N, C-alpha and C positions, 0 to 999 in steps of 0.2 A: 347065281343072282347077279343081274346086271346092275351096275351102279352108274347113275348119271354123272358124266364128267362136268366138273365146273369149268365155266368159260372165263378166262382171265379178262379183266376189264380192258377196253381199248384205251391205250394212253392218249392223252391230250398233248400234242406236240406244240412246243413254243413256236410262234411264227419266226421264219428265217429272215434275217436282215441282210440285204444285198451289200456287196462291197465292191471295191475296185474303182476304176475310172468310169465315171457316169455322167451323162450329158445334162441332167436336169431338164426342166420344161422348155418348150419353144416359147417365143415371144409373141405377145399380142401387138397388134398395130392399130393405132388411132390416127385418123388423118382428117384434114380438111384442106382441099386444094393441093398445093405441093409441100404443105407443112405436115410432119409426121412425128408421132410419139410412139416409141417402142416400150412396152411394159412387161416387166419380169414378175411373175407371181412367186412369192416366198412362203414357205411353210416351215413349221417347226413341230416336233423334232425332225432330225434327218439321221441317216445311218452314221455311226461314229467313225467308221473306217472308209467312208466315201471320199473319193478324190473327184472333185467337180471339174468337169471338162467345160470351161467357161469361155472358150475362144470367141464364139459368136457374140456373147454378151459383151466381152471387152471390145470387140470390133465396133459394135454399135454405140457404146459409150464413148469411144474415142472420136466417133464421128458426130457427136451431139454437141450442142452449145450449153445445155443445162441438164442436171440430173435431179429429179424430184425425190425427196426422201419419203419414207413411209409415213402415213398419217398417224398422228398421235395427239395426245393431250399434254400441254406443257403448263405447269402452274408456276407463275412468277410472282414477284413482289413489287408493288407500286410504291417504291421508297428508295432511299439512297443506298449506295453500295454498302456503306458502313452498317446501316441497320439491317440490310438484307443478309449480311454475313453472320448476323446474330440470330437468324431464323432458327427455331428448334429443329433438330434432326427428324427426318421421316420415321426413324426407328421408334420415336415416341408414339406413333400411330400404329405400330406393329401389334401391340397388345390389345386384348379385349377390354372394353370399358370397365371401370371399377375393379380392375385386377382380377377379373373372373377367369377361370380356366376353361378349356374346351369341355371338360365334363359339366361345367355349370351352364354353358350356352347351347350345347347340343342336346338333342333328344336322347333318351337312354339307348334306343336301337342304333341311332347313328354313331353315338360314342362307342358302343361295343364294336361296331364295324371298324371304327377308326383305330381302336386299340389293336385289333387283329393285324391290320395292314401296317400300322406303325411299327409293330414288333418285327414284321417281315422285312420292311425296307429301311427303317430309321433306327432300329434298336433302342438303345437307351437315351436318346435325344430328349432332354427334359425341357429345353428352351421352347420347343415347338408347342408344348402343352398350353402355353399362355398366349399363343398367337391368335389372331382373328382366323376364322375358319378358312377363308379364301387364301390366306398366306400359309397356313398349315398345310392345306392341300397342295400348294405350290411346292413346298419342301418335300412332301410325300411323292409328288409326281416326278420331281427331278431325280430323287433317289431311285425310283422304279425305272426310269429311262436308262440310267447307268447299268442297272441290273439286266435290262434287255438289250443292251448294245446300241442304244440310241443316245443322241446328245442334243440338248436344247440350245447350246451356245456355240454351234459350229462356226459362227460368224459370217454367214452368208451375206448379211446386210453390210458389214464392214468391208468384205471383200469388194462389193460393188462400189462403196464410197471411196475406198483406197484406189481402185482403178480410175475412177473419175479424177481424183486428185493427181494421180500419175500423169494423166493426159491433159491436165489443167482445165478440166471441165467443171464449171461451177455447180456446187451442190446446194439445193434450195430447200429450206425447211418448209414443210406443209403443215406444221403443228397448229392446232387451235390453242390460242394462249389465253389462260385464265389468270387474271391479276388479282392478287389478294392485297387489300388495303392494310390489314393488320395481321400479319402471319402468326404472331403469338396467340392472339385472340382466336384466330381460325383453328389452330392446333388444339387449344383448350376445348373449343366447341366440338371438334371432331372426336377428341378423346372420349366423349361421353356418348357418341352416336354409334349405333349398330350399323353394320354393312348389310344386314339381312342376307348373308352369303352362305348359309348353311347348305342351300341347294347346290351351290357351286362345289363344295367339298364332296357332297353326296355323288355328284356326277363324276368327279375325279376317281372316287373309290369304286364306282360301278365299272369304270373303264379298267381299273386295275384288276378287278375280279375276272375280267376277260383276258387277263395276261397282256393287256395293251395290244391285242390283235389288230384292232382298227387303226390305232396310232401307227403301228409297224407297217401296215398295208399303205397308209397315207405317205409314210416316209419313203418306202420303196417306190411308190407311184411317182412322187416328186423326183426322186433321184434318177429314175429311168424315163421321165418325160411321158408317163401314161396319163394323159388328160382325162380319158373316159373313166378310168378308175378313180381319179381324184374328184371328178364331178359327182360320182356316185357317193363316195365316202363323205364329201364335204356338204352334201345335201342337208345334213344335220350337224351343225358345228357347235362344239362345247363352249368355245370362247364367246360366241354370240349370246348364249343363254346366260352366262356369268355376267356379261356386260349389261344385259337387259335387266338383270336382277339389281345390279348396282345402280342403274339409272333412276330407280324409284326409291332407293334406300334413304333413311334419315341421314346417313353419312354424306351422301352426295347432295341432298337438299341443303345441308348446312353450309356447303360451299356457295350457295346462292345460284346454282346453275342446274338446269334439267335438260334431258334429251342430249346427253353428251355424244352419243353415236352420231346423231344428225349434225351436231356442230363440228365434230371432227371430220365427218364426211364432206360437208360443205367447204370447209377450209382446204381440203385436198383438191376437190373438183375446181374451186376458184383458182388455185395455183396451177392445175393442169391446163385449164382453158387459157389462162394468161400465158403460159409457156408455149402452148400450141399456136397462139396467135403471134407470138413474138419471135419464135425461133423456127428455123428450117427443120431442125431435128432435135428432139428431146428424148431422154431416157427416163424411165420412172420405175419404181418398185411399189408393189401393193401386196397385202396378204393374199394368198392364193384364194381363200374362200370368197373374198370380195370380187375377184375376177370372175369366178364361176357362179356366183349367186345370180338368180334370175332378176333380182331387183338391186344388184350391186352397183358398184362405181361405174362400170362400163355401160350399164343401162342409162345412168344419169347423163353420160356424155353423148350417147346415141340420142336421147331426148333433146339435147341441146344442138343437134345437127351435125355432130361428128360421125364419121364412118368408123366403125369398130370391126376388126377382123380377128377372129380367134385363130390360133394355129391349127393346122390340120391335125386330126386324130393320128 
């Protein structure tokens, strides 16, 4: 009698992370007349054991009159230094409103998913159980990166800024600045507001279920300068969805501001156009997904009459 042989399951291999001396992506060029701005797209995470071959970037920074920092939101205090030094710590906003735990704020299915991945990557970390979902997701994500040989704090941004400082090139903040009249009252108000950020945590966990395959591919593509692969991967960006969720949350509405993405974007575009008009050469950094998005920052500059040239594939 013949017996059917059992076929062993095909193993799912973890994605391989590139290492060694790697070039990173080429630079974008924005120009009008004889004034030019070179733009470097940054991404995160990157391979932990990567050595960035940044000679071309350093050369262009050294030849520039200004360096534009990454777009960001900066929350300040409209008061004296003495009173601003008494502003409550952001850690007060770390926890869920009314001392609720993740089990209280997540759906049963989402919480079950969380407990499985938490056990795998965070172990017995109890502090994270009372964090807001978006921050708990961040803790989980960073632990998983380490597990897969990636790092979220390789310091690419600071390498660029330190290069500018070494060559005495002025670094220019492009932040959108939100001023709070009463920081203590703002913190009290925000403590009671939800971020509506469960969807963010869900996306992080879905990515971890795939072994961070897409994240690893993105890191490798950035390190090797593979723009086509980056463009394909970044067509659906996790960070954008999380930001869009927060844009309409009660937490953000309590700050008295809406459409944060557009405000941050306008602040950077205004800074870039001012620098292009003023300087013969400027260097800038942007998140890679904003460089590659069809409606990203480069499209705004094109609409305002600047010539934008992407690097050759």
